[in-house]
N, C-alpha and C positions, 0 to 999 in steps of 0.2 A: 475567614477567606475560604471563599466557595471551593467545593471539591472540585479538582482537576481531573479528567478522565486520564486513565493510564496512557493511552495511546497518544495524548497530546503531552503528557508529561516527560514520556519518553522518545517523543520525535527527537531524531538524530540532529546535534549541533554542530558535528563536525564530519568529515569525510570517513574518518575512522569508524563512526558509530553507524554507518549505513551497513545493513545485513544483506549478504546474499548477491550483491551487485558489483564484484570485484573487477571485473574488466571495465566496465562503465565507469566506476569511480577512479580507476587508475587512469582512464584516457582524458576524462574531464579534467582531473587534478593536474596533469601535465601540461594540458591545454592553459589552464589558468597559470600554472607557474612560469610557462614560457610567454604568456602575454598573447597567446594566439587564440583568443576566445571568437568563435564564431559568430555571426550575425543572427542564425536562428537555428534551434534545436528541436527536436522531435522525440518525447519520451513517450513509449508505448509499452503496455503489458496489463495484467489482470490488475483489479482493484488491491489496495493495500501493499503494493510492493515498493512504494517510496518514491513513485513519479512526482507528485506535487512537493514532497519533503525535499527531493534532491533538486527541483526547481528553485525551491526558497533558499536552499543552502547555496545554490550558485550564484543567486542575486545577491547573497551577502558576500559571497567568497570574492566575485569579481569587483564589488566596491569597496572593500575592506582597506583602512587605509594602514593597516599593519598585519598584513597576512603573514601566515606561518606554513610554509611547506604547502600552499595553497590552500591551508583552511582559513576559514575567518576568525579572527580574535574574539569576537563577541563582546569587546569593550569599547572599540573607537565608536566616534560619532555616527559614522555610516552604519556600522551593525547594529546599534541601539535603536536607531530611528527605523530600519526596516523590521527588526523584531517587534517593535511597538506599534509597527504600522503607522508613524506618524510623519512618512515622506511621501511623496509623490514620484519618487524615483523607481519604485516597483509597484506595478499596478496588476491586480489579478482580476482576471474575468471568468466566470462561470458561464461557458457556451450552452450549457443545457438550457439556461434560463434567459441567456442574453444572446441569441442567436441569429438577430436581425441583421441587415445591411446598415441600420442606423446606428446599431450599437458598436459596430466594427469602424463607421465612420466617425462617430464620436470618439472613440480611443485613438484613431488615427490622427485626428486632428490636434493631439498633443505630441505626437511624435516628433514635432520639430523643434520644441522646447528642450534646452540642455538639461542635464541631471543637475540636482540642487547642491547633494553634498558629494557622491561618489562620482565616479568616472562614467557610469552605463545607467541609462533608463532600462529597466527590464518589465517586459510585457509577458505576464504568465497567462496564457488561456488553456484553461481547463475543459477537458471533454470537447475538445476542437471539432471532432467529427459531427458535433451537433450543428455546426454553424449550417446557415442556409447557403445555396447555390451563390446567390447574389452577395453574400457575406463574404463567402470564399473570394469571388472575383473582385471584391473590393480591398480585400487583403493580398491580393496576389501580387501586385507592382511595389507596395513597400516592403513585403517580405522578400523580395529578389533584392532590391537596393535600398535598405534603410540607412538613415544617416549613421556615421559611424559611432555615436554614442547610445545606439540603441541594440538591445537584443531581443529576440522573441524567443519563448520557450513554449511549446505547444505540448500538451498532455493528453492522451486518448487511451480508451481501453481497445478502441475497434480502428486500427489503423488503415484497413482494408477500406473504410469508407471515405478515405481523404482522396480527393483529386490526385491524379499524378503530375499536376502542375505545381502543387504545393510540396508533395514528396521529393520533388527534384530539387527545391530549394532550401532544404533542412538537412542538417546532420541527424541522423537517426540512429536512436539507442532504446534497445529491446530489454526490458526489466523482466527477469524469470521469476517463477514463485521462489520463496524463501523456504530453505530446505528445513524440516521438522527440527533438526539438533540446533541450528541456531535460534529457532524461535524459543525453543523450550530454555536455552541458556540465557536469553533475554528476559525471558519470563521469571525465572529464578533470580536474575539479578534485581529485577522489579520487587519482587516478593521480600528478598532479603533487605532491601531498602526500608521496607514497610515492616521489618520484623517478623514475617510471615513464613510458613512452609507450606511445601505441597508435595503429595506422592508423585512418584515417577509417572506413575499409570496417569494421573489426573492431568498432568501438563501434557503428556501425550494424547490424551482426548483432546484436549483442547488444541493442540497443534494440527492434529488430523483434521478436526473440524473447522479449522480456519482455511485449510486446502491452500496454504502456502502465501496467505495474506497476514502480515504482521499486525496490521491495524484490527483486523477480525479478531485476531488471537487475542490482544490487549482487551477487546470489547466484551469477550466471552470471560476473560480472566477477572475483568471488574465484577462482573454479576458473581463468578464464583467466590471474590474476596468478601462480597457483600453477604453471602450465605454460609461463610465459614465459621466454624465454632471452635472455640479455643486456639485461635491463630492458626489453623490447618486446613488446607484443602484436601479433602479425600477423593479418590476415585468414584467413590458409590456416589458422594454428593455430586460431582462434576456430569458422571453418568445421567443422573436424576435431572439434572438442570437442563443437559443437551436433549435428553428423550431418547439416549442412545441405549443399545442393549449390552447387557454383560456377555463375557465369554462363555459361561456356561448356558446361556439362552441359545447362544449362536451355534455351540456345538450341537447341543439337543436338536435344532432345528435342522441342521444338516444331516443329522444321523437319521432323522425321521424321513428327509428327502432322499437319501440313498438308498432307505429301505422301503421306499414306495409308501410309505404310510401317510394317505391322504387325510384319514381321520386325525392323526396327529399333528399334522401341519396345519389344518384348519384350527386346530384347538390351539396351538401356539399363536397363530394370528390372532385369535379371538382373545387371548389372554394379553398380546400386545396392545390391541386397539382399546381394550377395556382399562389397561394400566395407563392409559394417556399417551402413549408413546406416538412419536412423529414418524408417521410411514417412510417420508422422503430420506428421514435420517437412518431408519432401519436399513432401508434399501442400499444407502452407501456403506453403513457398516458390514452389510450382507455381502457385498461385492469386495470389499476389501478383505474379509475373512475368507472368501472363496479364492482370492488371488493368494493369501498366505498359504492357504491348504495346497493349492497347485504348485507353489514354490517349493514348499516342503517335500512334495511326492516328486518334483523334478529333480531335486537336488540333494 
């Protein structure tokens, strides 16, 4: 069996497994339990925070034949068909590569047909801000008054680019960055499942580098797992892979800055570049280190 990337293997299958979006999960779950599903939703936020995952989870939850507290059972005919993508009840469109008015018209032609298995036909449009003006206009009327069996779920990283006419017709939910503590906890769970261990500092480095995106964290962790020795991921290995600087280097660099040691600073930068470190990563580490120092000085 082919290897499955961690972010795919650990994609949430229930609302309980969704990280860091408590308010959104609670609201959507209550809507599903009460049978008050809206006709159009907008999920917005930075990459890797669970927008598309939530859209797919919702598509199963509202079509599940045996739901439990708003969660899809994962075993019924509807759930299995949606998970294996063997039904036309859930259609996903990537607006980044299908942004013309013809693409939207082709999608809308299928709206009048009822769902095959479940109660709703769900249309997930990812990166919806990439649609052309003509495509938005074609979508507008159907989005305002779709048939009762249709639910639109729009996802975007740039909601400010959507026309006001679209925004006024959807329920908007903003997805925040996932806290590092939750990301570290989920990564430990994944590593335990593989029978591996990791140093605390290593996982903190991965979480910080991911900048609140769980998908990015799992992608980085995948590389760390591949390079791990004796089933353990070390901070040194992670730092080497990320091109990040260790604490001793950062403290030395700041000491030289404080002492106005121009020669020493340039020498450190030379060492950084010769060792193949990534300048952008170093700048992020430097700003985080400066913030930590200022926090310590202030409190």
